[in-house]
Legacy VTK file of the C-alpha trace (Angstrom):
# vtk DataFile Version 3.0
C-alpha trace
ASCII
DATASET POLYDATA
POINTS 150 float
117.775 125.115 124.538
119.834 122.636 122.608
119.837 119.161 121.985
122.639 116.660 122.355
122.772 114.010 119.808
121.634 111.389 121.614
118.521 112.944 122.749
117.556 114.078 119.200
118.155 110.663 117.744
115.621 109.275 120.380
113.013 111.484 119.433
110.142 110.100 117.253
109.419 112.371 114.158
107.535 109.683 112.343
104.052 110.433 111.571
101.125 107.861 111.210
98.014 107.651 109.069
95.289 105.203 108.346
94.150 104.440 104.779
90.328 103.207 104.955
88.820 100.553 102.186
85.158 101.599 101.909
84.915 99.321 98.981
85.352 95.999 101.580
82.993 97.459 103.989
80.314 94.928 103.352
78.502 94.380 106.525
81.002 95.830 108.844
80.112 98.792 110.719
83.392 100.502 109.854
85.463 99.940 106.637
88.542 98.252 107.124
91.880 99.936 106.946
95.286 99.726 107.284
98.071 101.799 109.059
100.964 103.754 107.150
103.599 105.944 108.480
105.838 108.692 106.846
109.155 107.473 105.013
112.548 107.867 106.676
115.209 109.719 105.093
117.093 106.683 104.077
113.974 104.854 102.620
113.209 108.195 100.353
117.066 107.911 99.137
116.769 104.501 98.087
113.603 104.960 96.468
114.649 107.909 94.404
117.977 105.906 93.672
116.216 102.762 92.585
113.890 105.407 90.649
116.938 106.512 88.731
118.381 102.954 88.206
115.276 101.831 86.629
115.031 104.409 84.305
118.396 104.368 83.239
118.625 100.711 82.670
115.386 100.604 81.116
114.197 97.899 83.999
111.472 98.379 85.984
110.941 98.397 89.760
109.620 94.825 90.828
105.536 95.347 91.570
105.993 98.995 90.317
106.832 102.573 92.027
103.872 103.022 94.043
103.991 99.233 95.268
107.481 100.064 96.541
106.359 103.051 98.135
103.636 100.874 100.265
105.991 98.063 101.382
107.989 100.936 102.512
105.462 102.382 104.654
102.711 100.071 105.440
103.192 99.068 109.384
101.285 97.427 111.711
99.202 98.718 114.947
102.347 98.907 116.717
104.186 100.715 114.014
106.510 97.914 113.036
107.030 97.277 109.118
104.727 94.747 107.530
107.072 94.412 105.272
110.374 93.756 106.446
112.080 92.899 103.103
110.770 95.881 100.820
111.674 94.449 97.589
109.556 91.097 98.300
106.655 93.513 99.628
107.059 95.760 96.560
106.162 92.285 94.711
103.366 91.874 96.593
102.012 94.958 96.402
102.355 94.888 92.847
99.634 92.258 92.776
96.832 94.533 93.977
94.518 96.549 92.410
96.295 99.801 90.964
93.972 102.168 92.674
94.286 100.435 95.925
98.216 100.640 95.618
97.939 104.424 94.450
95.635 105.426 97.466
98.112 103.957 99.927
101.177 105.508 98.601
99.775 108.880 97.899
98.976 108.668 101.893
102.507 107.907 102.410
103.790 110.687 100.386
101.390 112.934 102.237
102.500 111.809 105.583
106.156 112.139 104.619
105.289 115.979 103.134
105.891 115.470 99.589
103.570 117.075 97.550
102.685 115.632 94.080
104.150 118.425 92.636
107.437 117.755 94.257
107.070 114.148 93.513
106.929 114.971 90.109
109.946 117.369 90.069
111.939 114.744 91.564
110.702 112.206 89.058
111.752 114.370 86.455
115.071 115.031 87.737
115.715 111.217 88.126
114.995 110.952 84.461
117.346 113.770 83.401
120.155 113.005 86.130
120.166 109.269 86.260
123.591 109.195 87.564
122.783 111.790 90.397
124.162 110.603 93.757
120.775 112.231 95.668
118.176 113.429 93.906
116.358 113.071 97.028
118.585 115.545 98.531
115.810 118.493 97.901
112.853 116.543 99.295
110.747 117.898 100.693
111.171 121.762 101.273
107.556 121.915 102.159
107.001 121.355 106.206
108.085 120.064 109.195
107.474 116.399 110.759
104.363 116.246 112.670
102.429 119.022 110.091
100.912 116.372 107.941
97.078 115.325 108.547
96.082 111.826 109.279
LINES 1 151
150 0 1 2 3 4 5 6 7 8 9 10 11 12 13 14 15 16 17 18 19 20 21 22 23 24 25 26 27 28 29 30 31 32 33 34 35 36 37 38 39 40 41 42 43 44 45 46 47 48 49 50 51 52 53 54 55 56 57 58 59 60 61 62 63 64 65 66 67 68 69 70 71 72 73 74 75 76 77 78 79 80 81 82 83 84 85 86 87 88 89 90 91 92 93 94 95 96 97 98 99 100 101 102 103 104 105 106 107 108 109 110 111 112 113 114 115 116 117 118 119 120 121 122 123 124 125 126 127 128 129 130 131 132 133 134 135 136 137 138 139 140 141 142 143 144 145 146 147 148 149
């Protein structure tokens, strides 16, 4: 069965997950958590282009690369982005503890089916070819949507 374009575009191919924070559990029976989702294709593209530009110009991404991923992938209970303005979100997340920001970013990358090795290879490519139109075009070759674990 072939899908028409309109039907295809309506399909939800987003993966969701949670990140727990046991260090903040204190007297609660369960650790607090946040909801995250896989990145959209346009977000991955923007991320790699911003990374390449930052490397080319020597100007860091405000908040840092992990903070930007957090701003792109953090959502509320209904899947609505926590940070409608990704750059402002990146700055805000850049003020959090780096281990917490890295934990959230890694979960978002996992949901987006990007392994650490793939991310490192693409980051290296962004350094060696900063003017490339699409360093993200090969991300990821791994698996299909829905295969990431939550």
